[in-house]
N, C-alpha and C positions, 0 to 999 in steps of 0.2 A: 426200185431203181434198177436199171439194166446193168449187169456186170460189165466192167471194162477190161477184165482179164482176157487176154487173147485166147486162152483155152476155152472160155465161155463163148466167145465169138465163133471160134472154129467148131465148137460142138453144135452150133446152129446151122452150120453149113452142111450140104449134102454131098460134097465131093469125096471121092474115094481117097485121094491123097490126104485130105484133112483127117479122115477116119484113121488112116494108117499112121499119120503123125501123132494123133492122140494116143494110139495104142503102142507107139514106139518107145523103147527104152531110152532113146535119145531125147525124148521130151524134156527130161530133167536137165540135160546138158545144153540144149539149143532152143529152149522155149522162148517165144517172143517176150514173155514176162521177164525172163532173165536178161534178154538183150535190151529191151526198152525200159525196164525198171518201172518207174512211176510215171511213165509218159503215155497215158491212155490214148491220146490222139494219134501218136505215132504207132502204137500197137494196132489200133483200129485200121489205120491206113495200110499198114503192112498186111494185115489179114485180108482186107478188101482187095488190095492190089494183087496179092497172091491168088485170090479166088477167081479173078477174071477169066483165065483160061478154062476153068472148070464150069463156071456159070455160062459162058458163051458157047461152050462145047466146040470151040474152034480147034482145040488140040485134044487128042486122046490123053488120058491121065499118064500113061506110060511115056508118051512123048514129052510131056511137061517135066516128068522126073528126069529123063535123059538130058534135057536142056539144063535143068537145075544141077545135075552132076557136072556138066561142062562148065557152068558158071562157077561152081565151087572149086573146080580144079584149075582154073586159070591162074597164071603166075601172079596176077595183080590181086587176086582174091584169096586163094589158098585157105579156105575155111573147112577144116577137117571134120568138125561135128556135122556140118551140113552135107559134106561129101558122103560121109558114112550113112547118114539118114537117107539121102536121095538115092544112093546105090541100093540100099536095102529096099526102099519103096519101089524102085524100078524093077528089081528082081521079083518082088512080090507081085507086081502088076504084069509080069511075063516078059520083061525085056531079056533079050539074049546077051550073052557075054560079049559077042562081037560088036554089037551096037554100042555098048557101054565103053568098050576099049577104043572104038573109033571116036566117040565123043570126047574121051579123055585125051586121046592123041591130038585131036584138033585143038582142044583147049590148051594143051601144053605147048603148042606151037605159037600161041599168042605172045607178043612181045611183053616183057615185064615193063612196068611203069618206072620212071626214074624214082629212086629212093626205095624201091622194093627189092629186098635181097632174097 
């Protein structure tokens, strides 16, 4: 029977970000297994959805990581483990500091949703 653990699904992927994620120290903090727990369908969906840019080759891996940095930095999301992970991935893939700072500045300018402090 095929494993439903996200790490197993990601190990079968050929994307560079997936490989970086697997080798990252942040895996223990922000792994989909920890996020989704015993919800294998949600885990599979998360991995498949996240792999679309890598599979279609529409975005370079570094661009995908910069977008992920921006998403994790928005006032409505503020997910620090993801932000640290994607910052490290973007730098590993060759992103410049200026591109990352611009992405964070744009994300920080997004309005906060009601109820988010």
